[in-house]
C-alpha positions as CSV (number, residue, x, y, z in Angstrom):
1,M,-10.0,178.9,94.3
2,K,-11.3,177.7,91.4
3,E,-10.4,179.7,89.0
4,L,-6.8,178.5,90.2
5,I,-7.1,175.0,90.1
6,G,-8.9,175.6,87.2
7,I,-6.1,176.9,85.2
8,V,-3.6,174.2,86.4
9,A,-5.9,171.6,85.0
10,V,-5.6,173.5,81.6
11,V,-1.7,173.3,81.9
12,L,-1.8,169.6,83.1
13,T,-3.3,169.5,80.1
14,F,-1.5,170.4,78.0
15,T,2.0,169.8,79.3
16,G,0.9,165.9,80.3
17,Y,0.8,165.5,75.8
18,V,4.5,166.8,75.6
19,P,5.5,163.2,76.4
20,Y,3.1,161.9,74.1
21,L,3.7,164.7,71.2
22,R,7.5,163.5,71.5
23,D,7.0,160.2,71.0
24,T,4.6,160.9,68.5
25,I,7.2,162.5,66.1
26,K,10.1,159.9,67.3
27,Q,7.1,157.4,65.7
28,K,7.6,155.7,69.1
29,T,3.9,156.5,70.1
30,K,1.6,155.6,66.7
31,P,-1.7,157.5,67.5
32,H,-5.1,155.3,66.0
33,I,-6.5,158.6,64.0
34,Y,-9.6,158.0,63.8
35,T,-9.5,157.3,67.9
36,W,-8.4,160.8,68.0
37,F,-10.0,162.6,65.2
38,V,-13.6,161.3,67.3
39,W,-12.2,162.3,70.5
40,G,-11.5,165.7,69.8
41,F,-15.0,166.1,67.7
42,V,-17.2,165.3,70.3
43,T,-14.5,166.6,73.3
44,A,-15.4,169.9,71.8
45,L,-19.0,168.9,71.9
46,A,-18.6,168.1,75.6
47,F,-17.2,171.7,76.2
48,A,-19.8,173.5,74.2
49,L,-22.5,171.6,76.6
50,Q,-20.6,172.6,79.6
51,I,-20.5,176.0,78.9
52,Q,-24.1,176.4,78.2
53,A,-24.7,174.8,81.6
54,H,-22.4,177.2,83.1
55,A,-19.8,174.7,84.5
56,G,-17.1,177.9,84.3
57,T,-13.8,177.5,84.6
58,G,-13.6,173.9,84.7
59,A,-14.8,173.5,81.5
60,F,-11.7,174.7,79.4
61,V,-9.9,171.4,80.7
62,T,-12.8,170.2,78.7
63,L,-12.0,172.6,75.7
64,A,-7.5,172.2,75.9
65,A,-8.6,168.6,76.0
66,A,-10.2,169.0,72.4
67,I,-7.6,171.2,70.9
68,V,-4.3,168.5,71.6
69,C,-6.9,166.1,70.4
70,L,-7.5,167.7,67.2
71,F,-3.8,168.3,67.1
72,I,-2.7,164.9,67.8
73,F,-5.3,163.8,64.8
74,L,-3.7,166.1,62.4
75,L,-0.5,164.8,63.2
76,G,-1.3,161.8,63.4
77,L,-2.6,162.5,60.0
78,K,0.9,162.9,58.8
79,H,3.0,160.5,60.6
80,P,4.0,157.8,58.0
81,K,3.0,155.2,60.7
82,A,-0.8,156.1,62.5
83,E,-2.8,153.4,62.9
84,R,-5.4,154.0,60.1
85,N,-7.2,151.0,60.7
86,I,-10.7,151.8,60.5
87,T,-13.8,149.9,61.2
88,T,-17.5,149.7,60.7
89,A,-18.1,150.6,64.8
90,D,-15.5,153.4,64.5
91,T,-17.6,155.4,61.4
92,V,-20.8,153.9,64.3
93,F,-18.9,156.0,66.7
94,L,-18.7,159.3,64.6
95,I,-22.0,158.7,63.2
96,A,-23.8,158.9,67.1
97,A,-22.0,161.8,67.7
98,L,-23.1,163.7,64.7
99,A,-26.9,162.5,66.4
100,A,-25.5,163.8,69.9
101,L,-25.1,166.8,68.3
102,G,-28.5,167.4,66.1
103,L,-30.1,165.8,70.0
104,W,-28.3,169.3,71.6
105,V,-29.3,171.6,69.1
106,L,-32.7,170.4,67.4
107,A,-34.0,168.5,70.3
108,K,-32.7,171.1,73.2
109,Q,-31.8,167.7,75.3
110,P,-28.3,168.5,76.7
111,V,-28.4,165.3,79.6
112,V,-29.5,163.6,76.7
113,S,-26.7,164.4,74.0
114,I,-24.2,164.6,77.4
115,I,-24.3,160.9,78.3
116,L,-24.4,160.4,74.5
117,L,-21.7,162.0,74.1
118,S,-19.4,160.2,77.2
119,T,-20.8,156.8,76.0
120,I,-19.1,157.9,72.5
121,D,-15.8,159.1,73.9
122,M,-15.8,155.7,75.8
123,L,-16.6,153.7,72.9
124,G,-14.0,155.2,70.6
125,F,-11.3,154.0,73.3
126,I,-11.8,150.8,71.0
127,P,-9.9,150.9,68.3
128,T,-6.8,152.2,70.8
129,I,-7.6,149.7,73.0
130,R,-7.5,147.3,70.2
131,K,-4.7,148.2,68.8
132,S,-2.8,148.8,72.2
133,W,-3.5,144.6,72.7
134,R,-1.0,143.8,70.4
135,K,1.6,147.0,70.6
136,P,1.0,148.5,74.3
137,H,4.3,150.0,73.7
138,E,3.3,152.3,71.0
139,E,1.1,154.4,73.2
140,T,2.4,157.0,75.8
141,L,1.8,155.8,79.7
142,S,2.4,158.8,81.1
143,S,-0.1,160.8,79.5
144,Y,-3.6,158.6,80.4
145,A,-1.8,159.3,83.9
146,T,-2.1,163.0,83.9
147,N,-5.3,163.1,81.9
148,T,-6.8,161.2,84.9
149,F,-5.4,163.9,87.3
150,R,-6.6,166.6,85.8
151,F,-9.4,165.6,84.6
152,A,-10.2,165.2,88.7
153,L,-9.2,168.9,89.3
154,A,-11.6,169.7,86.3
155,I,-14.2,168.6,88.4
156,I,-13.0,170.4,91.6
157,A,-12.5,173.5,89.3
158,L,-16.8,173.3,88.0
159,Q,-18.4,176.1,88.7
160,H,-21.3,174.1,89.1
161,Y,-22.4,170.6,89.1
162,T,-25.0,168.7,87.4
163,I,-25.1,165.5,84.7
164,V,-24.0,168.0,81.9
165,T,-21.0,170.0,83.7
166,A,-19.4,166.5,85.7
167,L,-21.1,163.4,83.8
168,Y,-17.8,164.0,81.3
169,P,-14.5,164.6,83.4
170,I,-15.9,162.0,85.3
171,T,-16.5,159.0,82.3
172,W,-12.7,160.2,82.0
173,I,-11.2,159.4,85.4
174,I,-12.4,156.1,85.1
175,A,-11.6,155.5,81.6
176,N,-7.4,157.1,81.7
177,G,-7.4,155.3,85.1
178,I,-8.7,151.8,83.6
179,F,-6.3,152.8,80.0
180,S,-3.9,153.6,82.2
181,I,-3.4,150.2,84.1
182,F,-4.3,148.1,81.2
183,L,-0.9,149.7,79.6
184,V,1.1,148.6,82.7
185,V,-0.4,145.2,82.8
186,R,-0.2,144.4,78.5
187,R,3.4,145.5,79.0
188,K,4.3,143.3,81.6
189,Q,2.7,140.7,80.4
190,L,4.4,141.1,76.9
191,D,7.6,141.3,78.5
192,L,7.2,138.1,80.3
193,Y,5.7,135.9,77.6
194,P,7.0,137.5,74.3
195,R,5.7,136.8,71.4
196,S,8.4,134.6,69.2
């Protein structure tokens, strides 16, 4: 049963991003390339940590997410209007991700690494939140709502429940859920009170 749930969650990962990819190609959605790079890199590291901790099928949702994030990053590089505003904080997040890799590989601290990676991923949301405050219609709401559901399935599909296997999908359930609500509220605010 867990394998089936894991497969459904992986399929949802890829299909859930179809609207985002479509909107990016149409230049309706403008991904912040640094956010997507950090997410792709950090998500790949989180997958490796989950596999090492015997997460099982639930970890493949994380791998699928890493692939999609890196693809969106590459697509954003070619997108003439993709958000490229990179701040010092954005660079600090990337350096922290590299530090998490070092903690895991060199210091053999997977729990500390997954906590750091989950924190970095949430902080990596900041460029997208900053952009979406001004332009909430430049993000594809359905992708974030689908992500909330698929990470819930990923948790169900885990073979072993530990901090290393479960923390990453739990943080993404919370982050995607809150960001989905944020987009809905911010869009309504701007629709009711458009800037002149």
